[in-house]
N, C-alpha and C positions, 0 to 999 in steps of 0.2 A: 016215613018215620021222622018225628020232630028231632031237631038238632040245634047245636050251638057251635059256632066256629070262633076260635081265637087265633091271634098271631103271636108267636113267641120268639125270643132271641135264643141263641145257642145255649146259654147258661140255663135258661128256664126249660128248654127241651131236655137237657141232661137231667135236671131235677125231676121232670115228669117221668122219664124213663126209670130213674132210680125208685121213685115213689110207686110206680106201677109194675116194678120188676116181678113181684109175686103173681101178677095177673096177666102177664104177657101171653099172647096166643102164638101157636106155632105158625099160623097163617100170617103172611106179610105181603099185602098187595104191592104192585109196582109203585115206585117213587115214594115209598113210605119209609119211615125210620123204625116204627114199631106199631103194633096194635095190641090193645089190652081190653079186658072185659072185667068190670067190677060192679056188683050190685045192680045188674041189669043194664048198665051203661057201657057202650063200646067206645073206646078212645082210639082214634087213629091219628098218628103224627106224621106229617108229610115233610119231605125234604125242603119244601119251600118255606117251612116254619109255621105253616098253618096246622092247627090241631082241631079235629072234628070230634065232637061229643054227641053220641046218638043214643036214644032210648031213655030208660028210666033215670030220673034225677039228673038229666044232662045239663040243665041250667046251673044247678047247685055245684055239680062236679067241675064244670068249666070255670065257674066263678072263683074257684080256689086258685086259679092260675092267671086269669086275665079277664079283660072286658070283651064281651061278644062283639064281633065285627058285624056291621050292618049288611044285609043281603045285597045292597047296591054297592057299586064300586066306591071305595073310600080309603080310610086310613089303614096302614099296614102294621101298626104296633099297638099293643094294649096300653091303656092309660097308665102312666107311671104313678108310683106311690108319691106321697108328699116329699118334696125336695128336702134333702138333708141340709142342715146349717152349714155355712162356710167353714172351711178348715176343720171338718168334722173329725178327722183322724187325730187331731191334736187335743180334743176335748176330753173331759172326764166322763166316761161312759159306762153304763151297765150293758153288757152284751149277753145274748141268750141264744142257745142252740141245742139241738137234740141229736141223738144217735140211736141206731137200732131199729128205725122204723121199717127198713127194707130187709131186715134179717129175719128169716123164719125162726131160727133158734135165738134165745136170749131176750132180755127185757128191753124196754125203751128207757133211755136215760136222758134227762134234761138238766142243763146247768145254766145258771145266770151268774156272771162274773163281773166284778167291778174293777176297772182299771182307771185310776186317776191319771191326770195329765203328768203329774210328777213321777209316776211309776212307768210311764211308757218307755223311756230309755232302758230301764232295768228289764222290763218284759221282753223287749227286743233282744237284749243281751243274752237272755235265758233261752232264746231260740224260738219264741212263740211266733207262729206263722200259720197259714192255711193248713189245717190238719190233713187235707187231701194230698198234700205234697210230702207227707211224713209217713214213714213206716211205723208199725205198732211199737216196736222197740224204742224208737226215738220219742214217740208220743208219751210212753210210760216215763221216760227219763225227764222230759220237760214238765210233765204233770207233777211229778214228785218234787221238782225244783220250785214250782210256782204255788203249790198247795198252801204254803205258809206265808206267801208274799202278798196275795190278793184275796179279798173277801169273796166268797162264792156261796151259792145255794145249789145243792144237788137233790134231784128227785128221781127215784127209780120206780118204774111201773112194772112189777113182776108179771110174768106170763099168765098166771091164774087170774089176776085182777084184770089184765088186758082182755083176756078171753071172756070174762064175765061181762065187762062193759060192752064189748063188741056184740056179744050174744043178745044184749038188751037193746041193740040198735044204735049204739054210739059209734060214730065214724072215727077213724084214726085221726083225722084232722081236728075233730072236737077234743079228743084226748090230748093231743099236742097243745092246743090252745089253753086248755085248763091247766096243764102242767107248767107251761111257760108262765102263765099268769101267777100261779102259786109260787113258783121259784122267784119271780121278780118281786112279789110282795114280801117273801121271806128275806130276800137280800136287802131290800130297802129298810126293813126293820133292823137288820143286823148292822147296817152302816149308819143308821140314824144317830145324830142329826145331820150327817153329811148328805148332801143332795147332789146327784149326778147332773151333768149338763144335759144329758139325753139318755134314752134307752133305745137300743137297737136290737131287733129280733131278726134272726136269719129267716128270711121270708119263705114260708111254706104255704101261705094262703094270702089272698088279697086282704088289705086292711079291714074292709067292710065285713068280709067273711069271718076273719079272725074274731072281731068283736061280736059278731052275731053268734059265734060258738059260745061266747062267754055270757050270753043272756041268762039270767037266773042265778049267776054267781053272787055271793054276798058282797064281795069286794073285787073290783077290777082295776088294774093298773092302767091308767089312760094318759097321764100327763107326760108330755115330751116323749111319746113312744113313736119310733120310726121303724120302717120295715125295708129290708133290702135283700135282693138275691146276692149270693156270693158275699155275705156279710163279713166273712173272715178277712176279705181284702179291703173292706171299708174301714174297719176299726179293729185294733188288737184285742179289744174286750170280747168280741165275738169269736176270734181265733182262740183266745184263752178258754172261753166257755166250751168251744168245740173239743179242744184237747182234753179238758177235764171230763167232759161227758164221755168221750171215747175211752179214757182211762178207767172210768167207773164201769163202763160197758165191758171192757176187757176183763176186769176183776170179777164181775158177775159171770162172764163167759167161762172163766177158769173154774169157778165154783161149780157151775152146771156140768162142765166136762168131767170134773173129778167125781161128782155125784153119780153121773151116768156111767162112767168107767171107760170112756173113750173121748178123744178130742173132737168137738163139734165143729163142722165147717161153717164158715160165714156166708152171708148172702142168701140167695134163694134159687140157685141153679141146680143142675142135674146131680151134682155131688151131694147136695143137701137132701134131695129126694132119697138117695141111697142111705144116708145117715139116718133119716127119719124112719125108713123101713127097718133098719137095724135096731133102732130104738123100740119100735113096735114089737119086733121079735123078742127083744130082751125083757121089756117091761110091760108090754100090752098097749093097746091103742089109747087107753086112758092116760098114759104117761105124756101124750102130746099136750095135754092141757097144762101141764106143769113146765114143759120145756120149750114150747113153740107158740106161735101165733096161728091157731088152728084154722082160721078162715082163709089162710093163704092156699093157693092152688097146690102147694107142695104136699099137703095132707092127702089129697086124692091121688096124686102121682105116686106117693109112697105106698099107698094101699094097692095100687095097680102093680107095683113092683113085687109086692108080696104074692 
């Protein structure tokens, strides 16, 4: 079987596991961190940091995360993105991040936020930091504090539209790229004539793959665009974008829970399967189109529970 192998650091391995959470298999071979199957491609992550992509579209799937290792003995790490300018954390930056991609229930939300160098001390004072270190209650409080302090652009991709695009063959990666690009363009127009020193996207795909996803778009934001994993720790603009995106996601989550009549669980684990089965019982299988990302493995697991 044809395959591609990449080498990832710990942070990227974590991102892979989160991204492929809905597609994880119960089988886990020895010395592996996880195994997932998506669109005919099997992804196996090993404790050594190597990740094996086998089967259909293995080259494209692997390219989202790093450069392929040569079959001969050689380098151990994927090629890095373009180096960031010096003192990047002190610059005026537009940061962009997304939330909801690994959740079965709820929409995908993308936010681009502008933090000028003059506003960095204030943003720090308001508690902006990596959202992964914050509980939802704290995120809501910080988001409400910064909403009127920094310019931002929010885009929400509702489940029905997500499912429609996915059914037509669009990958989640392409959806994310299009949403990030649109949010960046919206925000640039909002702050015009001010120009940021740089734009930083929390990396979900290699730079080349990201721009390949945007082929055919009428307008593409390209100038001074950088990519970094763990972007929240690189510049507060990404941390602010992440918090605002999470806040928007939680608001949409509450609306869906109120509409369905019970609190929806987050993520894509066994408790989510049970909630999906409950939804099907209450409103019929067609309700999944409105509340969930139907291509996730949770759909079939919920049906089996019934």
